[in-house]
C-alpha positions in Angstrom: -180.8 -69.7 -103.4 -180.1 -72.4 -105.9 -178.8 -69.8 -108.4 -176.5 -68.3 -105.7 -175.1 -71.7 -104.8 -174.4 -72.5 -108.4 -172.7 -69.2 -108.8 -170.4 -69.8 -105.8 -169.6 -73.4 -107.1 -168.7 -71.9 -110.5 -166.3 -69.5 -108.9 -164.6 -72.3 -107.0 -164.2 -74.3 -110.3 -162.8 -71.3 -112.1 -160.2 -70.7 -109.4 -159.0 -74.3 -109.3 -158.8 -74.5 -113.1 -156.5 -71.5 -113.2 -153.0 -72.6 -112.2 -151.7 -69.0 -112.3 -154.2 -67.9 -109.7 -153.3 -70.8 -107.4 -149.6 -69.9 -107.8 -150.3 -66.3 -106.9 -152.5 -67.3 -104.0 -150.2 -69.9 -102.4 -146.8 -69.6 -104.0 -146.0 -65.9 -103.8 -146.9 -65.5 -100.1 -144.6 -68.4 -99.1 -141.7 -66.9 -101.0 -142.4 -63.4 -99.7 -142.6 -64.4 -96.1 -139.2 -66.2 -96.4 -137.6 -63.2 -98.1 -138.9 -60.7 -95.6 -138.2 -62.9 -92.6 -134.6 -63.7 -93.6 -133.4 -60.9 -95.8 -135.1 -57.8 -94.7 -134.2 -57.7 -91.0 -132.8 -55.2 -88.5 -130.8 -57.9 -86.7 -127.2 -56.8 -86.0 -124.5 -59.4 -86.5 -121.3 -60.5 -88.2 -119.9 -56.9 -88.6 -116.3 -57.0 -89.6 -113.9 -54.9 -87.5 -110.1 -54.7 -87.2 -108.0 -53.9 -84.2 -105.1 -51.6 -83.7 -103.6 -52.6 -80.4 -100.6 -50.5 -79.5 -100.5 -51.8 -75.9 -101.1 -55.5 -76.3 -101.7 -55.9 -72.6 -104.1 -57.8 -70.4 -107.1 -55.4 -70.5 -106.9 -54.6 -74.2 -106.9 -58.4 -74.9 -109.7 -58.9 -72.5 -111.9 -56.3 -74.2 -111.1 -57.8 -77.6 -112.1 -61.2 -76.3 -115.4 -59.9 -75.1 -116.1 -58.0 -78.3 -115.5 -61.0 -80.6 -117.3 -63.5 -78.3 -120.5 -61.3 -78.4 -121.7 -62.7 -81.7 -122.0 -59.3 -83.2 -118.5 -58.8 -84.7 -116.0 -60.7 -86.8 -112.3 -60.2 -86.3 -110.8 -58.9 -89.6 -107.1 -58.8 -88.5 -104.7 -56.5 -86.8 -103.7 -53.0 -88.1 -100.1 -51.9 -87.5 -100.3 -48.2 -88.4 -102.8 -45.5 -88.9 -102.0 -45.4 -92.7 -103.7 -48.9 -93.1 -107.0 -47.8 -91.7 -108.2 -45.6 -94.6 -107.2 -48.2 -97.2 -109.1 -50.9 -95.3 -112.2 -48.8 -95.3 -111.8 -47.9 -98.9 -111.7 -51.6 -99.9 -114.8 -52.3 -97.8 -113.0 -55.0 -95.8 -114.2 -53.6 -92.4 -116.8 -51.4 -90.8 -114.9 -50.3 -87.8 -111.5 -50.2 -86.2 -110.9 -50.5 -82.4 -107.8 -48.6 -81.4 -106.0 -49.1 -78.1 -103.4 -46.6 -77.1 -99.9 -47.5 -75.8 -99.7 -48.1 -72.0 -103.4 -48.8 -71.9 -103.4 -50.9 -68.8 -100.7 -48.8 -67.0 -102.8 -45.6 -67.6 -105.9 -47.3 -66.1 -104.0 -48.6 -63.1 -102.2 -45.3 -62.6 -104.6 -42.4 -63.3 -107.7 -44.6 -63.3 -108.7 -43.9 -66.9 -107.7 -44.4 -70.5 -109.3 -43.8 -73.9 -110.3 -46.3 -76.5 -110.9 -45.0 -80.0 -113.6 -46.4 -82.2 -113.3 -45.5 -85.9 -116.2 -46.3 -88.2 -117.1 -46.1 -91.9 -119.8 -43.5 -91.8 -120.8 -43.9 -95.4 -123.7 -45.8 -93.9 -124.5 -43.4 -90.9 -127.2 -45.7 -89.3 -124.9 -48.7 -89.3 -122.0 -46.6 -88.1 -124.0 -45.3 -85.2 -125.2 -48.8 -84.3 -121.7 -50.1 -84.4 -120.5 -47.4 -82.0 -123.3 -48.0 -79.6 -122.7 -51.8 -79.5 -118.9 -51.5 -79.1 -119.3 -48.8 -76.4 -121.8 -51.0 -74.6 -119.4 -54.0 -74.6 -116.5 -51.8 -73.4 -118.7 -50.4 -70.5 -119.7 -53.9 -69.6 -116.1 -55.1 -69.4 -115.3 -52.0 -67.4 -118.0 -52.8 -64.9 -117.1 -56.5 -64.6 -113.3 -56.1 -64.4 -112.4 -52.6 -63.5 -115.4 -51.1 -61.7 -113.9 -50.9 -58.2 -110.6 -49.6 -59.5 -111.9 -46.9 -61.9 -114.8 -45.2 -60.1 -116.0 -45.8 -56.6 -119.4 -44.4 -57.3 -120.0 -45.9 -60.7 -123.7 -46.0 -61.8 -124.7 -49.1 -63.8 -127.8 -48.8 -66.0 -129.7 -52.1 -66.3 -131.9 -52.6 -69.3 -134.7 -55.1 -70.0 -136.5 -55.7 -73.3 -140.1 -56.9 -72.9 -141.9 -59.1 -75.5 -138.7 -59.5 -77.6 -135.7 -59.9 -75.3 -133.3 -61.1 -78.0 -134.4 -58.2 -80.3 -135.2 -60.5 -83.2 -136.1 -58.6 -86.4 -138.6 -61.3 -87.4 -140.8 -60.3 -84.5 -141.4 -57.0 -86.3 -141.2 -58.0 -90.0 -143.3 -61.2 -90.0 -146.6 -59.5 -88.7 -146.0 -56.7 -91.1 -145.3 -59.1 -94.0 -148.5 -61.0 -93.1 -150.5 -57.8 -93.3 -149.0 -56.8 -96.6 -149.3 -60.1 -98.3 -152.9 -60.8 -97.3 -153.9 -57.3 -98.4 -152.2 -57.4 -101.8 -153.0 -61.0 -102.7 -156.6 -60.9 -101.7 -157.3 -57.5 -103.2 -155.4 -58.4 -106.4 -157.3 -61.7 -107.0 -160.8 -60.4 -106.4 -160.2 -57.2 -108.4 -158.9 -59.2 -111.3 -161.7 -61.7 -111.0 -164.5 -59.1 -111.5 -162.5 -57.1 -114.1 -162.1 -60.3 -116.1 -165.9 -60.7 -116.1 -166.2 -57.2 -117.6 -163.7 -57.9 -120.3 -165.3 -61.2 -121.3 -168.8 -59.6 -121.3 -170.1 -62.1 -118.7 -170.6 -59.3 -116.2 -173.6 -58.0 -118.2 -175.1 -61.5 -118.0 -174.6 -61.5 -114.2 -176.2 -58.1 -113.9 -179.4 -59.2 -115.7 -179.5 -62.6 -113.9 -181.9 -63.2 -111.0 -178.9 -62.6 -108.6 -178.9 -59.4 -106.7 -175.8 -57.1 -106.6 -175.2 -58.2 -103.0 -175.3 -61.8 -104.0 -172.9 -61.3 -106.9 -170.4 -59.6 -104.5 -170.9 -62.3 -101.9 -170.5 -65.0 -104.4 -167.3 -63.5 -105.7 -165.8 -63.1 -102.2 -166.8 -66.4 -100.6 -164.4 -68.7 -102.5 -161.5 -66.4 -101.7 -162.4 -66.1 -98.0 -161.7 -69.8 -97.6 -158.6 -69.8 -99.7 -157.3 -66.6 -98.1 -157.8 -68.1 -94.7 -155.8 -71.2 -95.7 -153.2 -68.9 -97.0 -153.1 -67.0 -93.7 -152.7 -70.3 -91.7 -149.7 -71.2 -93.9 -148.1 -67.8 -93.2 -148.8 -68.1 -89.5 -147.3 -71.6 -89.3 -144.2 -70.4 -91.1 -143.9 -67.5 -88.7 -144.1 -69.8 -85.7 -142.2 -72.8 -87.0 -139.5 -71.1 -89.1 -139.0 -67.8 -87.2 -140.1 -69.0 -83.7 -142.8 -66.3 -83.3 -144.8 -67.1 -80.1 -148.6 -67.0 -79.9 -149.0 -65.7 -76.4 -152.6 -64.8 -76.7 -155.8 -66.5 -77.7 -155.5 -68.5 -80.9 -159.3 -68.3 -81.5 -159.1 -64.5 -81.3 -156.2 -64.4 -83.7 -158.1 -66.6 -86.2 -161.1 -64.3 -85.9 -159.0 -61.2 -86.6 -157.3 -62.9 -89.5 -160.7 -63.7 -91.0 -161.9 -60.1 -90.5 -158.8 -58.8 -92.2 -159.1 -61.2 -95.1 -162.8 -60.1 -95.7 -161.7 -56.5 -95.5 -158.9 -57.1 -98.1 -161.4 -59.0 -100.4 -164.0 -56.2 -100.1 -161.4 -53.7 -101.0 -160.5 -55.7 -104.1 -164.2 -55.9 -105.1 -164.5 -52.1 -104.7 -161.4 -51.6 -106.9 -162.8 -53.9 -109.5 -166.1 -51.8 -109.7 -164.0 -48.8 -110.7 -161.4 -50.5 -112.9 -162.4 -50.9 -116.6 -160.1 -53.9 -117.2 -157.7 -56.4 -115.6 -154.6 -54.3 -116.2 -156.0 -51.2 -114.4 -157.3 -53.4 -111.6 -153.8 -55.0 -111.2 -152.1 -51.7 -111.3 -154.3 -50.3 -108.5 -154.2 -53.4 -106.4 -150.4 -53.8 -106.6 -148.8 -50.4 -107.0 -151.4 -48.0 -105.5 -151.8 -50.2 -102.4 -148.2 -51.4 -101.9 -146.5 -48.1 -101.3 -149.0 -46.8 -98.7 -149.1 -50.3 -97.0 -145.3 -50.4 -96.7 -144.6 -46.8 -95.9 -147.6 -45.7 -93.8 -148.5 -48.8 -91.8 -145.6 -48.7 -89.3 -144.3 -51.9 -90.9 -140.8 -50.5 -91.5 -140.9 -46.9 -90.4 -142.3 -45.8 -87.0 -145.5 -43.7 -87.5 -144.5 -41.4 -84.7 -141.5 -40.2 -86.7 -143.5 -39.2 -89.7 -144.8 -35.7 -90.5 -148.2 -35.0 -89.0 -150.0 -35.1 -92.4 -148.7 -38.6 -93.1 -149.7 -39.7 -89.6 -153.2 -38.6 -90.3 -153.1 -40.4 -93.7 -152.0 -43.6 -92.0 -155.3 -43.8 -90.2 -157.0 -45.0 -93.4 -154.4 -47.7 -94.1 -155.8 -51.1 -93.0 -152.4 -52.8 -92.3 -151.6 -50.2 -89.6 -154.4 -51.6 -87.5 -153.9 -55.2 -88.3 -150.2 -55.1 -87.4 -151.1 -53.7 -84.0 -153.7 -56.5 -83.5 -151.3 -59.3 -84.5 -148.4 -58.0 -82.3 -150.8 -57.5 -79.3 -152.1 -61.0 -79.6 -149.0 -62.9 -80.6 -146.3 -61.1 -78.6 -148.1 -59.4 -75.7 -150.8 -62.0 -75.1 -153.5 -59.3 -75.1 -157.2 -60.0 -75.4 -160.1 -58.3 -77.1 -160.3 -55.7 -74.4 -157.0 -54.2 -75.6 -157.6 -54.3 -79.3 -161.4 -53.7 -79.6 -160.9 -50.2 -81.1 -158.6 -51.5 -83.9 -161.0 -54.3 -84.5 -163.9 -51.8 -84.7 -161.9 -49.8 -87.2 -161.3 -52.8 -89.5 -164.9 -53.8 -89.2 -166.1 -50.3 -90.2 -163.7 -50.3 -93.2 -165.1 -53.6 -94.3 -168.7 -52.4 -94.1 -167.8 -49.2 -96.0 -166.2 -51.1 -98.9 -169.0 -53.6 -99.2 -171.7 -51.0 -99.2 -169.8 -48.9 -101.8 -169.3 -51.9 -104.0 -173.0 -52.9 -103.9 -174.0 -49.3 -104.7 -171.6 -49.3 -107.7 -173.2 -52.5 -108.9 -176.7 -51.1 -108.5 -175.7 -47.9 -110.5 -174.3 -50.1 -113.3 -177.4 -52.3 -113.3 -179.8 -49.3 -113.4 -177.6 -47.6 -116.1 
């Protein structure tokens, strides 16, 4: 027991002596959470559009007022002729043009209908489709409020309600995903490099012939990073709640327990990688590049899993961030308890046990060899 305690203390001293490790552990996650939270977002705002108003009457001005007071669009000036539209798009000054025909109000009051043309720059089809949907929604809203009785006596109004994220903030999706990605990569990277370094320096052979058992060596390597990783997770969580206003609707104790489980899983994955990697470069390559792409693409972090081909959906089952993101969203946004996330928790626990057992067996094989 004394040898094991000394081994753990030695690992702590080694971590705190290495400034590069501390920067990776605490500096990079803070930078990444800010970048992902602020830059990579699906929030829709400040889209520049121009107006071609050939009627210049009360209803065309009313619709324009509603469009530019919505907070989604910025007025980029008036267009006098159709010839100006293409040149505006070519320069990239605007994303859309709102065109009102002549006699707009008189047509509405006379025949009960008139057309509004929305012209968009479809070089970015997703953005163009979103712009059309938002503008159409604002026009319909104005129609219901101002012209409902005059246009259609039997108008059907669709009322929508967004649960758990009423303002549709992108941070509610990206911060949990970023947390899962950062903890996985950082924890796996540090532990894999730690063991690989022992191999390169030749000190691993000393550990293998020491009184310490393989399980104790693995536990001793993991324990310091469990505490530091947990502190890291707390920092990320505080930034999510204080900077991006993410709520914690569920149990804080349950959230902490799930964070601890995910950290241990990430560390055990790093140990398993280190048992296969012959040096630090290979360990770093596997931890960063081999884990990053699957974690980003197959976890549901950015792309919905339901939209993926069936083969990739099956492959996503072995990606730990997929299950952790579900857990974090359920606890923080929906306020769910363990009865709703027990299956995801069981999957993460099973993965942790598998990686730990595989790592211990690898160490035993090396010791016997």
